[in-house]
SELO-115566 format. One record per residue (C-alpha): residue in one letter; chain; x, y, z. Coordinates in steps of 0.05 Angstrom, whole numbers, plus 5000, padded with zeros to 4 digits. Example, Ala and Ser with C-alpha at 12.3 -4.5 7.8 and 13.67 -1.06 7.14 Angstrom:
# SELO-115566
(A,A,(5246,4910,5156))
(S,A,(5273,4979,5143))
This chain:
# SELO-115566
(M,A,(5233,5720,5079))
(T,A,(5249,5652,5045))
(D,A,(5194,5609,5020))
(E,A,(5187,5542,5057))
(K,A,(5172,5481,5016))
(V,A,(5102,5454,5031))
(I,A,(5105,5378,5041))
(E,A,(5039,5341,5041))
(S,A,(5025,5277,5075))
(Y,A,(4998,5218,5033))
(K,A,(4977,5153,5067))
(I,A,(4977,5090,5026))
(V,A,(4954,5022,5056))
(L,A,(4968,4954,5025))
(I,A,(4916,4900,5040))
(G,A,(4906,4829,5020))
(E,A,(4918,4759,5044))
(S,A,(4982,4737,5079))
(G,A,(5038,4716,5034))
(V,A,(5017,4754,4972))
(G,A,(5080,4797,4975))
(K,A,(5058,4863,5007))
(T,A,(5119,4871,5052))
(S,A,(5165,4854,4993))
(L,A,(5135,4906,4949))
(I,A,(5149,4959,5001))
(S,A,(5219,4933,5013))
(Q,A,(5234,4940,4939))
(L,A,(5207,5011,4937))
(M,A,(5245,5031,4999))
(D,A,(5314,5002,4988))
(Q,A,(5312,4952,4930))
(T,A,(5316,4889,4972))
(F,A,(5281,4822,4969))
(Q,A,(5280,4769,5020))
(H,A,(5257,4697,5004))
(D,A,(5241,4680,5075))
(Q,A,(5201,4744,5091))
(Q,A,(5162,4737,5156))
(S,A,(5089,4752,5157))
(T,A,(5068,4820,5183))
(T,A,(5035,4818,5252))
(G,A,(4994,4879,5263))
(G,A,(5020,4935,5218))
(T,A,(5084,4970,5197))
(F,A,(5094,5036,5162))
(S,A,(5152,5064,5121))
(T,A,(5161,5136,5094))
(K,A,(5188,5159,5027))
(T,A,(5189,5228,4994))
(A,A,(5160,5238,4926))
(I,A,(5172,5301,4884))
(C,A,(5124,5317,4829))
(D,A,(5134,5359,4767))
(N,A,(5078,5406,4787))
(N,A,(5119,5429,4847))
(R,A,(5082,5386,4897))
(T,A,(5124,5345,4946))
(L,A,(5092,5286,4985))
(K,A,(5114,5249,5045))
(L,A,(5088,5178,5030))
(E,A,(5067,5139,5093))
(I,A,(5063,5069,5068))
(W,A,(5026,5020,5113))
(D,A,(5037,4945,5108))
(T,A,(4978,4910,5142))
(A,A,(4970,4839,5167))
(G,A,(4932,4790,5122))
(Q,A,(4920,4737,5174))
(E,A,(4848,4727,5194))
(R,A,(4862,4736,5269))
(Y,A,(4884,4807,5256))
(R,A,(4829,4830,5207))
(S,A,(4780,4860,5259))
(L,A,(4836,4904,5284))
(T,A,(4872,4927,5221))
(T,A,(4811,4964,5195))
(M,A,(4835,5024,5238))
(F,A,(4890,5035,5186))
(Y,A,(4838,5047,5129))
(K,A,(4800,5105,5161))
(D,A,(4844,5162,5141))
(A,A,(4879,5130,5082))
(N,A,(4888,5169,5016))
(A,A,(4900,5107,4975))
(A,A,(4896,5031,4981))
(V,A,(4930,4976,4941))
(L,A,(4892,4911,4940))
(V,A,(4947,4858,4928))
(Y,A,(4938,4785,4907))
(D,A,(4986,4730,4884))
(I,A,(4976,4711,4813))
(T,A,(4994,4640,4829))
(R,A,(4939,4635,4884))
(K,A,(4868,4640,4859))
(D,A,(4843,4642,4933))
(S,A,(4881,4707,4944))
(F,A,(4844,4741,4887))
(E,A,(4776,4712,4908))
(Q,A,(4788,4742,4977))
(L,A,(4800,4810,4945))
(E,A,(4730,4803,4913))
(E,A,(4695,4772,4972))
(Y,A,(4725,4806,5033))
(W,A,(4778,4859,5025))
(T,A,(4740,4903,4975))
(K,A,(4681,4905,5024))
(Q,A,(4726,4923,5080))
(I,A,(4761,4982,5044))
(K,A,(4693,5009,5021))
(E,A,(4663,5006,5090))
(N,A,(4723,5032,5131))
(S,A,(4757,5083,5086))
(P,A,(4740,5154,5059))
(S,A,(4693,5154,5000))
(D,A,(4745,5189,4955))
(I,A,(4800,5139,4968))
(I,A,(4843,5122,4908))
(L,A,(4848,5046,4892))
(A,A,(4899,5002,4857))
(V,A,(4894,4927,4842))
(C,A,(4961,4896,4842))
(G,A,(4976,4825,4814))
(N,A,(5041,4807,4846))
(K,A,(5091,4751,4828))
(S,A,(5091,4762,4754))
(D,A,(5157,4726,4751))
(L,A,(5119,4661,4764))
(V,A,(5071,4670,4706))
(E,A,(5080,4598,4686))
(K,A,(5041,4580,4751))
(E,A,(4989,4633,4743))
(E,A,(4920,4617,4767))
(V,A,(4888,4684,4759))
(N,A,(4875,4708,4688))
(E,A,(4901,4780,4680))
(G,A,(4842,4800,4639))
(V,A,(4794,4781,4694))
(A,A,(4836,4819,4745))
(R,A,(4838,4880,4700))
(K,A,(4762,4878,4692))
(F,A,(4754,4873,4768))
(A,A,(4798,4935,4775))
(E,A,(4758,4971,4722))
(N,A,(4694,4957,4759))
(L,A,(4723,4985,4823))
(G,A,(4747,5047,4788))
(A,A,(4819,5025,4804))
(V,A,(4884,5024,4766))
(F,A,(4914,4954,4753))
(V,A,(4989,4940,4756))
(S,A,(5023,4871,4749))
(T,A,(5087,4870,4789))
(S,A,(5143,4825,4812))
(A,A,(5169,4844,4881))
(K,A,(5225,4793,4868))
(N,A,(5250,4826,4805))
(I,A,(5225,4897,4823))
(D,A,(5187,4899,4757))
(Q,A,(5136,4955,4757))
(V,A,(5139,4964,4833))
(N,A,(5160,5036,4827))
(N,A,(5106,5047,4773))
(L,A,(5053,5023,4821))
(F,A,(5067,5076,4872))
(M,A,(5081,5129,4820))
(Q,A,(5011,5118,4790))
(L,A,(4979,5131,4857))
(V,A,(5019,5194,4867))
(K,A,(5002,5218,4798))
(L,A,(4928,5208,4808))
(Y,A,(4930,5246,4874))
(T,A,(4970,5305,4850))
(K,A,(4949,5308,4778))
(C,A,(5020,5311,4755))
(N,A,(5055,5278,4698))
(D,A,(5123,5256,4728))
(V,A,(5145,5234,4796))
(K,A,(5213,5225,4827))
(F,A,(5225,5186,4890))
(V,A,(5279,5216,4933))
(E,A,(5332,5169,4958))
(E,A,(5349,5175,5031))
(E,A,(5421,5199,5019))
(D,A,(5397,5253,4972))
(S,A,(5342,5281,5018))
(T,A,(5345,5329,5076))
(L,A,(5270,5331,5078))
(Y,A,(5256,5264,5110))
(K,A,(5293,5203,5130))
(Q,A,(5265,5137,5107))
(R,A,(5241,5097,5167))
(K,A,(5202,5035,5184))
(D,A,(5162,5030,5250))
(T,A,(5124,4973,5277))
(V,A,(5056,4981,5307))
(K,A,(5033,4923,5350))
(I,A,(4959,4914,5349))
(T,A,(4922,4884,5408))
(K,A,(4851,4891,5432))
(E,A,(4879,4929,5492))
(N,A,(4916,4981,5449))
(T,A,(4853,4990,5407))
(I,A,(4812,5004,5469))
(K,A,(4860,5053,5495))
(K,A,(4866,5089,5427))
(N,A,(4789,5094,5423))
(K,A,(4787,5123,5493))
(K,A,(4836,5178,5477))
(K,A,(4792,5201,5420))
(G,A,(4736,5216,5470))
(C,A,(4718,5285,5496))
(C,A,(4766,5323,5544))
């Protein structure tokens, strides 16, 4: 009998204000692309990618991109409930996006996610450091107080994007090195991106299905 490779599922959610670059971070991780005119996420989308660790653990990353617009906030909390990790993203050129992490998004993730969730704080758009409105030292202290890792990224230049997700995988698997498998090299999983439209009606139907019988 041949040994079958055990592949674990690992759910990561990206949260934060609209326009901070959550979609662009995922696009760079998935296929090294960047769009200047990226449309805002409505509801949520997810992509999958395979990570192989040096301690013989293989993860299927399910990476969720959630809407930051206020009108979707009460509905996107459903994505946090079974998340293994969350990335709180802010735009270094927008002080308000960091303030919302402190005042709103941190509270939401604490109230709606598992107690053992792994957290990361991501200061995106490091290529625009000359327009910086959020001191990196302040952001690092915020992450430290949360027990989160801090990574400064540029979704435009792909700087530190892979490192962000690698750190989350390393913390979960307790490994030292991670390799992301490119689609053409992998027969385990095919990268994909699916859109989930969130409406009050869909939420009600989903909750009904969870009931008895």
